[in-house]
VOTIRO-994943 format. One record per residue (C-alpha): residue number from 1; residue in three letters; x, y, z. Coordinates in steps of 0.2 Angstrom, whole numbers. Layout:
N
+-----+--------+-------+-------+-------+
: num : residu :    c1 :    c2 :    c3 :
+-----+--------+-------+-------+-------+
: NUM :    Ala :     X :     Y :     Z :
...
+-----+--------+-------+-------+-------+
This chain:
503
+-----+--------+-------+-------+-------+
: num : residu :    c1 :    c2 :    c3 :
+-----+--------+-------+-------+-------+
:   1 :    Met :  -437 :   495 :   642 :
:   2 :    Asn :  -439 :   492 :   661 :
:   3 :    Gly :  -424 :   491 :   676 :
:   4 :    Asp :  -414 :   479 :   665 :
:   5 :    Cys :  -411 :   487 :   648 :
:   6 :    Leu :  -413 :   477 :   633 :
:   7 :    Val :  -395 :   472 :   625 :
:   8 :    Glu :  -397 :   476 :   607 :
:   9 :    Val :  -384 :   466 :   594 :
:  10 :    Arg :  -381 :   472 :   579 :
:  11 :    Leu :  -370 :   462 :   567 :
:  12 :    Arg :  -368 :   470 :   550 :
:  13 :    Arg :  -375 :   462 :   534 :
:  14 :    Asn :  -385 :   449 :   544 :
:  15 :    Val :  -403 :   456 :   541 :
:  16 :    Met :  -417 :   447 :   552 :
:  17 :    Ala :  -423 :   431 :   557 :
:  18 :    Thr :  -441 :   430 :   558 :
:  19 :    Asn :  -452 :   418 :   571 :
:  20 :    Glu :  -469 :   417 :   574 :
:  21 :    Gly :  -470 :   435 :   567 :
:  22 :    Asn :  -458 :   441 :   580 :
:  23 :    Asp :  -445 :   450 :   573 :
:  24 :    Val :  -426 :   446 :   578 :
:  25 :    Thr :  -413 :   458 :   575 :
:  26 :    Ile :  -395 :   452 :   579 :
:  27 :    Leu :  -385 :   472 :   583 :
:  28 :    Asp :  -369 :   475 :   591 :
:  29 :    Ala :  -366 :   473 :   609 :
:  30 :    Gln :  -368 :   490 :   617 :
:  31 :    Ser :  -368 :   487 :   636 :
:  32 :    Ser :  -353 :   483 :   648 :
:  33 :    His :  -363 :   472 :   660 :
:  34 :    Pro :  -367 :   453 :   656 :
:  35 :    Met :  -387 :   457 :   655 :
:  36 :    Asn :  -404 :   447 :   650 :
:  37 :    Ser :  -413 :   451 :   633 :
:  38 :    Pro :  -429 :   446 :   629 :
:  39 :    Val :  -428 :   437 :   610 :
:  40 :    Ser :  -441 :   430 :   600 :
:  41 :    Asn :  -450 :   417 :   612 :
:  42 :    Gly :  -436 :   414 :   624 :
:  43 :    Thr :  -422 :   424 :   631 :
:  44 :    Val :  -404 :   424 :   626 :
:  45 :    Leu :  -392 :   427 :   640 :
:  46 :    Leu :  -376 :   438 :   634 :
:  47 :    Lys :  -360 :   436 :   643 :
:  48 :    Glu :  -350 :   449 :   641 :
:  49 :    Glu :  -330 :   443 :   643 :
:  50 :    Gln :  -320 :   456 :   635 :
:  51 :    Ser :  -312 :   469 :   645 :
:  52 :    Gln :  -318 :   489 :   641 :
:  53 :    Ala :  -304 :   492 :   626 :
:  54 :    Asn :  -312 :   478 :   617 :
:  55 :    Gln :  -329 :   485 :   619 :
:  56 :    Ser :  -323 :   500 :   605 :
:  57 :    Glu :  -318 :   488 :   593 :
:  58 :    Thr :  -325 :   488 :   576 :
:  59 :    Arg :  -343 :   483 :   574 :
:  60 :    Asp :  -339 :   470 :   561 :
:  61 :    Glu :  -330 :   459 :   574 :
:  62 :    Ile :  -337 :   440 :   576 :
:  63 :    Met :  -348 :   437 :   589 :
:  64 :    Asn :  -349 :   423 :   600 :
:  65 :    Asp :  -355 :   408 :   593 :
:  66 :    Ala :  -365 :   405 :   608 :
:  67 :    Val :  -375 :   420 :   605 :
:  68 :    Leu :  -376 :   420 :   584 :
:  69 :    Val :  -379 :   402 :   582 :
:  70 :    Pro :  -395 :   398 :   593 :
:  71 :    Leu :  -403 :   413 :   584 :
:  72 :    Leu :  -399 :   406 :   568 :
:  73 :    Gln :  -407 :   389 :   572 :
:  74 :    His :  -420 :   396 :   578 :
:  75 :    Ala :  -423 :   408 :   566 :
:  76 :    Gly :  -416 :   400 :   549 :
:  77 :    Gln :  -423 :   382 :   550 :
:  78 :    Glu :  -420 :   382 :   530 :
:  79 :    Thr :  -413 :   397 :   523 :
:  80 :    Glu :  -426 :   399 :   511 :
:  81 :    Val :  -441 :   397 :   523 :
:  82 :    Gly :  -445 :   414 :   526 :
:  83 :    Asn :  -444 :   417 :   505 :
:  84 :    Ser :  -464 :   416 :   499 :
:  85 :    Glu :  -459 :   414 :   480 :
:  86 :    Thr :  -469 :   398 :   473 :
:  87 :    Ser :  -462 :   389 :   459 :
:  88 :    Trp :  -475 :   397 :   448 :
:  89 :    Ser :  -470 :   415 :   452 :
:  90 :    Ile :  -449 :   409 :   449 :
:  91 :    Gly :  -454 :   402 :   432 :
:  92 :    Leu :  -462 :   415 :   427 :
:  93 :    Gln :  -450 :   429 :   432 :
:  94 :    Val :  -435 :   419 :   425 :
:  95 :    Phe :  -446 :   412 :   409 :
:  96 :    Ile :  -445 :   428 :   399 :
:  97 :    Pro :  -426 :   433 :   403 :
:  98 :    Phe :  -420 :   419 :   400 :
:  99 :    Ile :  -430 :   417 :   381 :
: 100 :    Ile :  -422 :   436 :   378 :
: 101 :    Ala :  -404 :   427 :   383 :
: 102 :    Gly :  -406 :   411 :   373 :
: 103 :    Phe :  -410 :   424 :   357 :
: 104 :    Gly :  -395 :   433 :   363 :
: 105 :    Met :  -385 :   417 :   363 :
: 106 :    Val :  -392 :   413 :   347 :
: 107 :    Gly :  -387 :   428 :   339 :
: 108 :    Ala :  -370 :   425 :   346 :
: 109 :    Gly :  -367 :   410 :   338 :
: 110 :    Met :  -372 :   415 :   321 :
: 111 :    Val :  -359 :   430 :   326 :
: 112 :    Leu :  -346 :   416 :   328 :
: 113 :    Asp :  -353 :   406 :   313 :
: 114 :    Val :  -349 :   420 :   301 :
: 115 :    Val :  -331 :   429 :   309 :
: 116 :    Gln :  -323 :   409 :   308 :
: 117 :    His :  -321 :   412 :   290 :
: 118 :    Trp :  -313 :   428 :   290 :
: 119 :    Lys :  -295 :   430 :   287 :
: 120 :    Val :  -288 :   434 :   303 :
: 121 :    Tyr :  -300 :   421 :   312 :
: 122 :    Lys :  -291 :   407 :   300 :
: 123 :    Asp :  -272 :   415 :   300 :
: 124 :    Val :  -273 :   417 :   319 :
: 125 :    Ser :  -283 :   401 :   325 :
: 126 :    Glu :  -278 :   404 :   342 :
: 127 :    Ile :  -292 :   417 :   343 :
: 128 :    Phe :  -303 :   402 :   345 :
: 129 :    Ile :  -294 :   398 :   362 :
: 130 :    Leu :  -299 :   419 :   368 :
: 131 :    Val :  -318 :   416 :   362 :
: 132 :    Pro :  -323 :   404 :   378 :
: 133 :    Ala :  -313 :   412 :   390 :
: 134 :    Leu :  -319 :   431 :   383 :
: 135 :    Leu :  -337 :   425 :   383 :
: 136 :    Gly :  -334 :   417 :   399 :
: 137 :    Leu :  -332 :   435 :   407 :
: 138 :    Lys :  -349 :   437 :   408 :
: 139 :    Gly :  -349 :   422 :   423 :
: 140 :    Asn :  -333 :   428 :   429 :
: 141 :    Leu :  -337 :   447 :   431 :
: 142 :    Glu :  -354 :   452 :   424 :
: 143 :    Met :  -362 :   440 :   433 :
: 144 :    Thr :  -355 :   440 :   446 :
: 145 :    Leu :  -359 :   458 :   449 :
: 146 :    Ala :  -376 :   458 :   445 :
: 147 :    Ser :  -377 :   443 :   460 :
: 148 :    Arg :  -367 :   455 :   470 :
: 149 :    Met :  -379 :   469 :   466 :
: 150 :    Ser :  -394 :   458 :   468 :
: 151 :    Thr :  -388 :   453 :   487 :
: 152 :    Gln :  -386 :   471 :   492 :
: 153 :    Ala :  -404 :   475 :   484 :
: 154 :    Asn :  -412 :   462 :   492 :
: 155 :    Leu :  -405 :   466 :   511 :
: 156 :    Gly :  -409 :   484 :   507 :
: 157 :    Tyr :  -393 :   493 :   505 :
: 158 :    Met :  -398 :   503 :   491 :
: 159 :    Glu :  -412 :   513 :   500 :
: 160 :    Lys :  -400 :   527 :   501 :
: 161 :    Gln :  -395 :   538 :   486 :
: 162 :    Gly :  -377 :   539 :   492 :
: 163 :    Glu :  -375 :   521 :   496 :
: 164 :    Leu :  -381 :   515 :   478 :
: 165 :    Trp :  -368 :   529 :   469 :
: 166 :    Lys :  -354 :   523 :   480 :
: 167 :    Met :  -358 :   505 :   477 :
: 168 :    Ile :  -360 :   508 :   457 :
: 169 :    Val :  -343 :   519 :   456 :
: 170 :    Gly :  -335 :   505 :   466 :
: 171 :    Asn :  -340 :   490 :   455 :
: 172 :    Met :  -336 :   500 :   438 :
: 173 :    Ala :  -319 :   501 :   445 :
: 174 :    Ile :  -317 :   484 :   450 :
: 175 :    Leu :  -325 :   477 :   434 :
: 176 :    Gln :  -312 :   488 :   425 :
: 177 :    Cys :  -298 :   481 :   435 :
: 178 :    Gln :  -302 :   463 :   433 :
: 179 :    Ala :  -306 :   464 :   416 :
: 180 :    Thr :  -288 :   471 :   411 :
: 181 :    Val :  -281 :   457 :   422 :
: 182 :    Val :  -289 :   444 :   415 :
: 183 :    Gly :  -288 :   449 :   398 :
: 184 :    Phe :  -272 :   448 :   398 :
: 185 :    Leu :  -271 :   432 :   406 :
: 186 :    Ala :  -282 :   426 :   394 :
: 187 :    Ser :  -270 :   431 :   379 :
: 188 :    Ile :  -255 :   422 :   388 :
: 189 :    Ala :  -265 :   406 :   389 :
: 190 :    Ala :  -270 :   407 :   373 :
: 191 :    Ile :  -252 :   410 :   366 :
: 192 :    Val :  -246 :   395 :   379 :
: 193 :    Met :  -259 :   384 :   373 :
: 194 :    Gly :  -260 :   387 :   356 :
: 195 :    Trp :  -242 :   391 :   351 :
: 196 :    Ile :  -231 :   381 :   364 :
: 197 :    Pro :  -234 :   363 :   357 :
: 198 :    Asp :  -231 :   368 :   340 :
: 199 :    Gly :  -214 :   377 :   344 :
: 200 :    Lys :  -218 :   392 :   335 :
: 201 :    Phe :  -219 :   410 :   339 :
: 202 :    Asp :  -225 :   426 :   331 :
: 203 :    Ile :  -223 :   443 :   341 :
: 204 :    His :  -235 :   452 :   331 :
: 205 :    Asp :  -249 :   439 :   331 :
: 206 :    Ala :  -244 :   439 :   350 :
: 207 :    Leu :  -247 :   458 :   353 :
: 208 :    Leu :  -265 :   455 :   342 :
: 209 :    Leu :  -270 :   444 :   354 :
: 210 :    Cys :  -265 :   452 :   369 :
: 211 :    Val :  -271 :   468 :   362 :
: 212 :    Ser :  -290 :   461 :   356 :
: 213 :    Ser :  -292 :   452 :   372 :
: 214 :    Ile :  -288 :   468 :   385 :
: 215 :    Ser :  -297 :   480 :   373 :
: 216 :    Thr :  -313 :   467 :   372 :
: 217 :    Ala :  -313 :   463 :   390 :
: 218 :    Ala :  -313 :   481 :   396 :
: 219 :    Leu :  -324 :   488 :   384 :
: 220 :    Ala :  -338 :   473 :   384 :
: 221 :    Ser :  -336 :   475 :   404 :
: 222 :    Ala :  -339 :   494 :   404 :
: 223 :    Ile :  -354 :   492 :   392 :
: 224 :    Leu :  -363 :   477 :   402 :
: 225 :    Gly :  -358 :   483 :   420 :
: 226 :    Thr :  -366 :   498 :   416 :
: 227 :    Ile :  -382 :   489 :   411 :
: 228 :    Met :  -384 :   476 :   425 :
: 229 :    Ile :  -381 :   489 :   438 :
: 230 :    Ser :  -397 :   497 :   429 :
: 231 :    Val :  -405 :   481 :   427 :
: 232 :    Val :  -403 :   479 :   447 :
: 233 :    Val :  -409 :   494 :   450 :
: 234 :    Leu :  -423 :   494 :   441 :
: 235 :    Ser :  -430 :   477 :   447 :
: 236 :    Arg :  -429 :   484 :   464 :
: 237 :    Lys :  -440 :   498 :   458 :
: 238 :    Cys :  -453 :   488 :   451 :
: 239 :    His :  -455 :   475 :   466 :
: 240 :    Val :  -446 :   462 :   455 :
: 241 :    Asn :  -433 :   447 :   462 :
: 242 :    Pro :  -416 :   455 :   454 :
: 243 :    Asp :  -409 :   437 :   456 :
: 244 :    Asn :  -422 :   430 :   444 :
: 245 :    Val :  -418 :   443 :   430 :
: 246 :    Ala :  -402 :   451 :   430 :
: 247 :    Thr :  -389 :   435 :   427 :
: 248 :    Pro :  -400 :   430 :   412 :
: 249 :    Ile :  -400 :   449 :   405 :
: 250 :    Ala :  -380 :   448 :   408 :
: 251 :    Ala :  -379 :   430 :   396 :
: 252 :    Ser :  -393 :   439 :   384 :
: 253 :    Leu :  -382 :   453 :   381 :
: 254 :    Gly :  -364 :   445 :   385 :
: 255 :    Asp :  -359 :   432 :   374 :
: 256 :    Leu :  -366 :   444 :   358 :
: 257 :    Thr :  -358 :   459 :   363 :
: 258 :    Thr :  -343 :   452 :   368 :
: 259 :    Leu :  -340 :   441 :   352 :
: 260 :    Ala :  -345 :   455 :   341 :
: 261 :    Val :  -333 :   468 :   350 :
: 262 :    Leu :  -319 :   455 :   349 :
: 263 :    Ser :  -322 :   452 :   332 :
: 264 :    Ala :  -320 :   468 :   327 :
: 265 :    Ile :  -305 :   473 :   335 :
: 266 :    Cys :  -296 :   457 :   331 :
: 267 :    Ser :  -300 :   465 :   312 :
: 268 :    Leu :  -293 :   483 :   316 :
: 269 :    Phe :  -276 :   476 :   325 :
: 270 :    Tyr :  -274 :   462 :   309 :
: 271 :    Ala :  -275 :   478 :   300 :
: 272 :    Ala :  -264 :   488 :   306 :
: 273 :    Gln :  -250 :   475 :   308 :
: 274 :    Gly :  -241 :   479 :   294 :
: 275 :    Lys :  -245 :   498 :   291 :
: 276 :    Gln :  -244 :   504 :   311 :
: 277 :    Pro :  -235 :   490 :   320 :
: 278 :    Trp :  -233 :   503 :   336 :
: 279 :    Leu :  -253 :   505 :   338 :
: 280 :    Ala :  -254 :   487 :   349 :
: 281 :    Pro :  -240 :   490 :   360 :
: 282 :    Val :  -247 :   507 :   362 :
: 283 :    Val :  -265 :   502 :   368 :
: 284 :    Ile :  -257 :   490 :   379 :
: 285 :    Thr :  -249 :   501 :   388 :
: 286 :    Val :  -261 :   514 :   390 :
: 287 :    Phe :  -272 :   501 :   398 :
: 288 :    Val :  -258 :   494 :   409 :
: 289 :    Leu :  -256 :   512 :   416 :
: 290 :    Leu :  -276 :   514 :   420 :
: 291 :    Leu :  -273 :   497 :   431 :
: 292 :    Pro :  -266 :   506 :   447 :
: 293 :    Phe :  -281 :   519 :   447 :
: 294 :    Trp :  -294 :   507 :   445 :
: 295 :    Ala :  -286 :   497 :   459 :
: 296 :    Tyr :  -285 :   511 :   471 :
: 297 :    Thr :  -303 :   515 :   467 :
: 298 :    Ser :  -308 :   501 :   470 :
: 299 :    Tyr :  -297 :   497 :   485 :
: 300 :    Arg :  -305 :   514 :   493 :
: 301 :    Asn :  -323 :   508 :   492 :
: 302 :    Asn :  -331 :   497 :   507 :
: 303 :    Tyr :  -340 :   487 :   495 :
: 304 :    Thr :  -327 :   482 :   483 :
: 305 :    Arg :  -311 :   482 :   493 :
: 306 :    Asp :  -316 :   463 :   500 :
: 307 :    Val :  -317 :   459 :   480 :
: 308 :    Leu :  -301 :   467 :   475 :
: 309 :    Cys :  -290 :   458 :   488 :
: 310 :    Asn :  -299 :   441 :   489 :
: 311 :    Gly :  -309 :   440 :   475 :
: 312 :    Trp :  -294 :   434 :   459 :
: 313 :    Thr :  -292 :   415 :   464 :
: 314 :    Pro :  -310 :   411 :   457 :
: 315 :    Val :  -310 :   424 :   442 :
: 316 :    Ile :  -292 :   418 :   436 :
: 317 :    Ser :  -295 :   397 :   440 :
: 318 :    Ala :  -311 :   402 :   429 :
: 319 :    Met :  -302 :   409 :   415 :
: 320 :    Val :  -290 :   396 :   415 :
: 321 :    Ile :  -304 :   382 :   416 :
: 322 :    Ser :  -313 :   393 :   400 :
: 323 :    Ser :  -296 :   392 :   390 :
: 324 :    Ile :  -295 :   373 :   392 :
: 325 :    Gly :  -313 :   374 :   384 :
: 326 :    Gly :  -305 :   386 :   371 :
: 327 :    Leu :  -292 :   372 :   366 :
: 328 :    Ile :  -306 :   359 :   364 :
: 329 :    Leu :  -316 :   371 :   352 :
: 330 :    Asp :  -299 :   376 :   343 :
: 331 :    Phe :  -297 :   357 :   339 :
: 332 :    Thr :  -314 :   354 :   335 :
: 333 :    Val :  -320 :   368 :   324 :
: 334 :    Val :  -306 :   363 :   313 :
: 335 :    Ala :  -315 :   346 :   309 :
: 336 :    Phe :  -333 :   352 :   311 :
: 337 :    Asp :  -339 :   368 :   305 :
: 338 :    Gly :  -357 :   367 :   310 :
: 339 :    Ile :  -352 :   366 :   330 :
: 340 :    Ala :  -346 :   385 :   330 :
: 341 :    Val :  -365 :   391 :   329 :
: 342 :    Phe :  -370 :   379 :   344 :
: 343 :    Gln :  -355 :   382 :   355 :
: 344 :    Pro :  -361 :   400 :   362 :
: 345 :    Val :  -379 :   393 :   365 :
: 346 :    Ile :  -377 :   376 :   374 :
: 347 :    Asn :  -364 :   386 :   387 :
: 348 :    Gly :  -373 :   401 :   388 :
: 349 :    Val :  -389 :   391 :   393 :
: 350 :    Gly :  -380 :   382 :   407 :
: 351 :    Gly :  -371 :   397 :   413 :
: 352 :    Asn :  -387 :   407 :   413 :
: 353 :    Leu :  -398 :   394 :   423 :
: 354 :    Val :  -384 :   389 :   436 :
: 355 :    Ala :  -379 :   407 :   438 :
: 356 :    Val :  -399 :   410 :   443 :
: 357 :    Gln :  -398 :   397 :   455 :
: 358 :    Ala :  -380 :   402 :   464 :
: 359 :    Ser :  -387 :   421 :   465 :
: 360 :    Arg :  -401 :   414 :   473 :
: 361 :    Leu :  -393 :   401 :   484 :
: 362 :    Ser :  -381 :   415 :   490 :
: 363 :    Thr :  -394 :   429 :   494 :
: 364 :    Ala :  -404 :   417 :   506 :
: 365 :    Leu :  -388 :   412 :   513 :
: 366 :    His :  -387 :   431 :   517 :
: 367 :    Lys :  -401 :   434 :   524 :
: 368 :    Val :  -402 :   425 :   538 :
: 369 :    Ser :  -382 :   422 :   543 :
: 370 :    Arg :  -365 :   428 :   539 :
: 371 :    Pro :  -352 :   418 :   529 :
: 372 :    Gly :  -344 :   404 :   541 :
: 373 :    Ile :  -361 :   398 :   549 :
: 374 :    Leu :  -371 :   387 :   541 :
: 375 :    Pro :  -390 :   389 :   546 :
: 376 :    Ala :  -398 :   374 :   555 :
: 377 :    Gly :  -405 :   360 :   544 :
: 378 :    Ile :  -392 :   365 :   529 :
: 379 :    Phe :  -382 :   349 :   524 :
: 380 :    Ser :  -361 :   351 :   527 :
: 381 :    Gly :  -355 :   339 :   513 :
: 382 :    Cys :  -360 :   333 :   496 :
: 383 :    Pro :  -380 :   333 :   494 :
: 384 :    Asn :  -388 :   320 :   489 :
: 385 :    Val :  -394 :   318 :   470 :
: 386 :    Leu :  -412 :   317 :   478 :
: 387 :    Thr :  -410 :   331 :   492 :
: 388 :    Ser :  -405 :   342 :   478 :
: 389 :    Phe :  -419 :   342 :   466 :
: 390 :    Cys :  -435 :   331 :   471 :
: 391 :    Thr :  -439 :   339 :   488 :
: 392 :    Lys :  -451 :   353 :   494 :
: 393 :    Asp :  -439 :   367 :   500 :
: 394 :    Leu :  -437 :   383 :   488 :
: 395 :    Ser :  -419 :   379 :   480 :
: 396 :    Ser :  -426 :   361 :   474 :
: 397 :    Arg :  -440 :   367 :   468 :
: 398 :    Thr :  -431 :   380 :   459 :
: 399 :    Ser :  -418 :   368 :   451 :
: 400 :    Arg :  -434 :   358 :   445 :
: 401 :    Val :  -439 :   374 :   438 :
: 402 :    Leu :  -423 :   377 :   428 :
: 403 :    Ile :  -423 :   360 :   421 :
: 404 :    Leu :  -439 :   360 :   414 :
: 405 :    Leu :  -433 :   376 :   405 :
: 406 :    Val :  -419 :   367 :   398 :
: 407 :    Leu :  -426 :   356 :   382 :
: 408 :    Pro :  -439 :   369 :   378 :
: 409 :    Gly :  -429 :   382 :   377 :
: 410 :    His :  -415 :   374 :   365 :
: 411 :    Leu :  -428 :   367 :   355 :
: 412 :    Ile :  -433 :   383 :   352 :
: 413 :    Phe :  -416 :   392 :   350 :
: 414 :    Ile :  -410 :   379 :   338 :
: 415 :    Tyr :  -425 :   379 :   325 :
: 416 :    Thr :  -422 :   398 :   326 :
: 417 :    Ile :  -405 :   395 :   321 :
: 418 :    Ser :  -413 :   381 :   308 :
: 419 :    Leu :  -426 :   395 :   301 :
: 420 :    Leu :  -415 :   408 :   301 :
: 421 :    Lys :  -401 :   396 :   288 :
: 422 :    Ala :  -387 :   400 :   300 :
: 423 :    Gly :  -372 :   390 :   300 :
: 424 :    His :  -369 :   374 :   292 :
: 425 :    Thr :  -381 :   363 :   301 :
: 426 :    Ser :  -396 :   351 :   295 :
: 427 :    Leu :  -406 :   345 :   311 :
: 428 :    Thr :  -408 :   327 :   308 :
: 429 :    Pro :  -419 :   320 :   323 :
: 430 :    Arg :  -403 :   310 :   327 :
: 431 :    Phe :  -393 :   326 :   329 :
: 432 :    Val :  -407 :   333 :   339 :
: 433 :    Ala :  -409 :   321 :   352 :
: 434 :    Leu :  -390 :   318 :   357 :
: 435 :    Tyr :  -389 :   338 :   355 :
: 436 :    Leu :  -404 :   338 :   368 :
: 437 :    Ala :  -397 :   326 :   380 :
: 438 :    Ala :  -380 :   331 :   380 :
: 439 :    Ala :  -387 :   351 :   385 :
: 440 :    Leu :  -397 :   341 :   398 :
: 441 :    Leu :  -383 :   333 :   406 :
: 442 :    Gln :  -375 :   347 :   407 :
: 443 :    Val :  -389 :   357 :   416 :
: 444 :    Leu :  -391 :   345 :   429 :
: 445 :    Ile :  -373 :   342 :   433 :
: 446 :    Leu :  -370 :   361 :   435 :
: 447 :    Leu :  -386 :   363 :   446 :
: 448 :    Tyr :  -380 :   349 :   458 :
: 449 :    Ile :  -363 :   358 :   459 :
: 450 :    Ala :  -368 :   373 :   462 :
: 451 :    Asn :  -380 :   366 :   477 :
: 452 :    Trp :  -363 :   360 :   484 :
: 453 :    Met :  -351 :   374 :   481 :
: 454 :    Val :  -363 :   388 :   486 :
: 455 :    His :  -365 :   380 :   504 :
: 456 :    Tyr :  -346 :   374 :   504 :
: 457 :    Met :  -340 :   390 :   501 :
: 458 :    Trp :  -351 :   398 :   515 :
: 459 :    Arg :  -344 :   385 :   528 :
: 460 :    Lys :  -327 :   391 :   522 :
: 461 :    Ala :  -331 :   410 :   527 :
: 462 :    Thr :  -330 :   412 :   508 :
: 463 :    Asp :  -345 :   423 :   500 :
: 464 :    Pro :  -351 :   415 :   485 :
: 465 :    Asp :  -357 :   432 :   476 :
: 466 :    His :  -337 :   435 :   475 :
: 467 :    Ala :  -334 :   417 :   469 :
: 468 :    Ala :  -346 :   404 :   465 :
: 469 :    Ile :  -352 :   410 :   449 :
: 470 :    Pro :  -336 :   412 :   441 :
: 471 :    Tyr :  -331 :   392 :   443 :
: 472 :    Leu :  -349 :   387 :   439 :
: 473 :    Thr :  -349 :   396 :   421 :
: 474 :    Ala :  -331 :   390 :   416 :
: 475 :    Ile :  -337 :   373 :   423 :
: 476 :    Gly :  -351 :   375 :   412 :
: 477 :    Asp :  -341 :   380 :   396 :
: 478 :    Leu :  -329 :   366 :   398 :
: 479 :    Ile :  -343 :   353 :   401 :
: 480 :    Gly :  -355 :   360 :   388 :
: 481 :    Thr :  -340 :   362 :   374 :
: 482 :    Thr :  -336 :   344 :   378 :
: 483 :    Leu :  -351 :   337 :   376 :
: 484 :    Leu :  -355 :   346 :   360 :
: 485 :    Ala :  -338 :   340 :   353 :
: 486 :    Gly :  -343 :   322 :   358 :
: 487 :    Val :  -358 :   324 :   350 :
: 488 :    Phe :  -351 :   329 :   334 :
: 489 :    Ile :  -338 :   316 :   335 :
: 490 :    Phe :  -350 :   302 :   339 :
: 491 :    Leu :  -363 :   307 :   324 :
: 492 :    Trp :  -345 :   307 :   313 :
: 493 :    Ala :  -340 :   290 :   321 :
: 494 :    Ile :  -360 :   282 :   315 :
: 495 :    Gly :  -359 :   288 :   299 :
: 496 :    Asp :  -371 :   302 :   302 :
: 497 :    Arg :  -359 :   314 :   292 :
: 498 :    Asp :  -371 :   328 :   286 :
: 499 :    Thr :  -365 :   347 :   283 :
: 500 :    Asp :  -368 :   348 :   303 :
: 501 :    Val :  -353 :   338 :   307 :
: 502 :    Gly :  -342 :   344 :   295 :
: 503 :    Asp :  -343 :   333 :   279 :
+-----+--------+-------+-------+-------+
């Protein structure tokens, strides 16, 4: 550097903006005097307006927008411009995990179709209210974990072994903390929604719902969290974008694992109600006593401290939204046996696809900006439908690829169910047409909402990796269950009263 030294301004978590091959790195102000700094093809004047004491503040301090915004405008005309992925490569990377995930959802649907006839589900039907809320944990927790880890991997923060292990420990701790709290709240929601309207309350059934919900959430999250972290690390080592594969893998294992664990635990504690009534309260107490340990571990970790302090609203809100979907399922499964086998499939596919889009949008924003500042060229209001699905930018092309997977994917999944002779379903042309229309409408709505929600959260300085996927998957559960119930009710109303609509 000649004479006047080059000021390098380092801003943590912003990677680099590229302009005509010239790298621009935003770094921390190290100087105490105004200087000129050549950046890209122009010069950015950095004026220091703070006293010497302010120079020692944390490196995470927000920079002057007069410095940061011009760089972002020049570097990120579009969030995804620097990404060289083609529609073909996106489709290829998403397709295989999507199909694998779909078969996992088919398995979950078949499990639900069987267990709905178990004595515990018949005697304590409020368990059906727990099903969408607990299955939604893969969106609230595991998919959010996958999105967070994918972003960290794409930003290069996993290169150091020490940092990687620190990230793993923190994320597993916050996962257990959130799973315990959400599991407890989901059981409270099931009790309120299921029993208060009827004016009846049974303490033994309430304890059964509580212990089953907490145990399922904690155990399933531990299993799936371990798998998610492994998938992200291996994807990075194999030079595959983890945003494309991690969330589908979470979806493939999430529903089946959670539903199997829930059914097994419910049956276990239901059998112990008369002989060992103390068992459920003891298990609940153990989980409650572990909660401060998980919270302390998460707070001490700089990768998860923000999630612990600010990540509860989307997770709890998503649980409430999913529970409303569970209430709809509880009412409709009584009249229509055939709905149970399709509920995990339609909700799982929608949540799977929208999670991929949300994760990719969040990663793209993290690469060129920081929460609170939208790069130039990114809309700040409600997006136009045409710009969301019909333009040439990467997010629009990704949306089209994901939409193209919906119909063939669902055809494969529902005919697999039919070939396995699962459920109470006969696939009439009328049923298939209405089911596919409902599934396509669900995904279109979710992708549009994702396009708005991720950018809205970013503009409000909220990290979408922490908040977007829980809301989107919960909304997907509610929309999917509602549309599916509508299909069955409509078929019943027009006289198509085959076994698939409960006749």
